[in-house]
C-alpha positions, 0 to 999 in steps of 0.5 A, spaced: 326 891 475 323 897 476 323 901 483 321 908 484 324 913 489 320 919 490 325 925 491 322 933 493 324 934 485 322 928 481 319 921 481 326 917 479 325 910 476 330 905 476 330 900 470 335 894 469 333 893 461 339 892 457 339 898 451 345 899 446 342 906 445 342 908 453 349 905 454 352 909 448 348 915 451 351 914 458 358 913 455 358 919 451 355 923 458 362 921 461 366 923 456 363 930 456 364 930 463 371 928 462 373 933 457 371 938 462 375 936 468 382 934 465 386 935 458 390 929 459 384 925 461 381 928 454 387 926 450 386 919 453 378 918 452 379 921 445 385 915 443 379 910 446 376 911 439 382 910 435 383 903 432 389 901 437 396 900 434 397 892 435 404 890 436 404 882 434 410 878 434 410 870 433 415 864 433 414 859 428 418 853 426 417 850 419 413 855 415 407 857 418 407 852 425 406 857 430 410 855 437 409 862 440 406 869 440 404 875 443 399 880 442 399 887 445 397 894 443 398 901 445 392 902 449 388 909 450 392 911 456 399 911 452 401 904 455 403 898 452 398 893 454 400 886 453 394 882 452 396 875 450 402 871 450 403 863 449 409 859 448 408 851 446 409 847 452 415 843 448 418 850 446 418 853 453 424 855 457 428 856 451 428 864 451 422 865 446 417 868 451 423 873 454 424 875 446 417 876 445 416 880 451 422 884 450 421 885 442 414 888 444 417 893 449 422 895 444 417 896 439 413 900 443 419 904 446 420 906 438 413 909 438 415 913 444 411 909 449 414 909 456 410 904 460 407 897 460 402 893 463 399 886 463 395 881 468 397 874 469 393 868 473 397 865 479 397 859 475 401 862 469 407 866 469 408 871 475 415 869 476 417 870 469 414 877 468 417 879 475 424 877 472 423 881 466 422 887 471 414 888 472 412 889 479 405 887 482 401 894 483 394 890 484 391 883 485 384 880 485 383 874 490 378 868 488 378 870 481 376 865 479 374 862 485 381 859 488 385 863 484 388 870 484 389 875 478 395 879 478 396 886 475 403 888 473 406 894 470 413 896 468 417 903 466 420 902 459 427 905 460 
């Protein structure tokens, strides 16, 4: 799709073709703008280019039979981001999930991280995370249709 807008200075064309080169250019231009605006944002932007520090914890029975796991990482804003947590249905309600989350939080705290964030769907584990001290700071209804996704955070004390 190409659309032409004529302004007093230029004729502006909009092009919706995908382009890796242009994605990188736009990303770099925003990075340059951020550098000029805020030292804190600059530090966060610089961290985005680093390989994330993963914190992974797995629950096993018998050698190499996983019954649960948590994958998280220290994100570019210096927050613990809990990306994935799963416990096998036969092993739920035994404290495994709580151990996974609290262990990841402690590992993050040991690295100087003071905050944690995650998201969960309405059919997943909202009450579980609230019980662990997470609070909802946002939600998105009908994502996907008929469901709600909740965004949660916690100060790691």
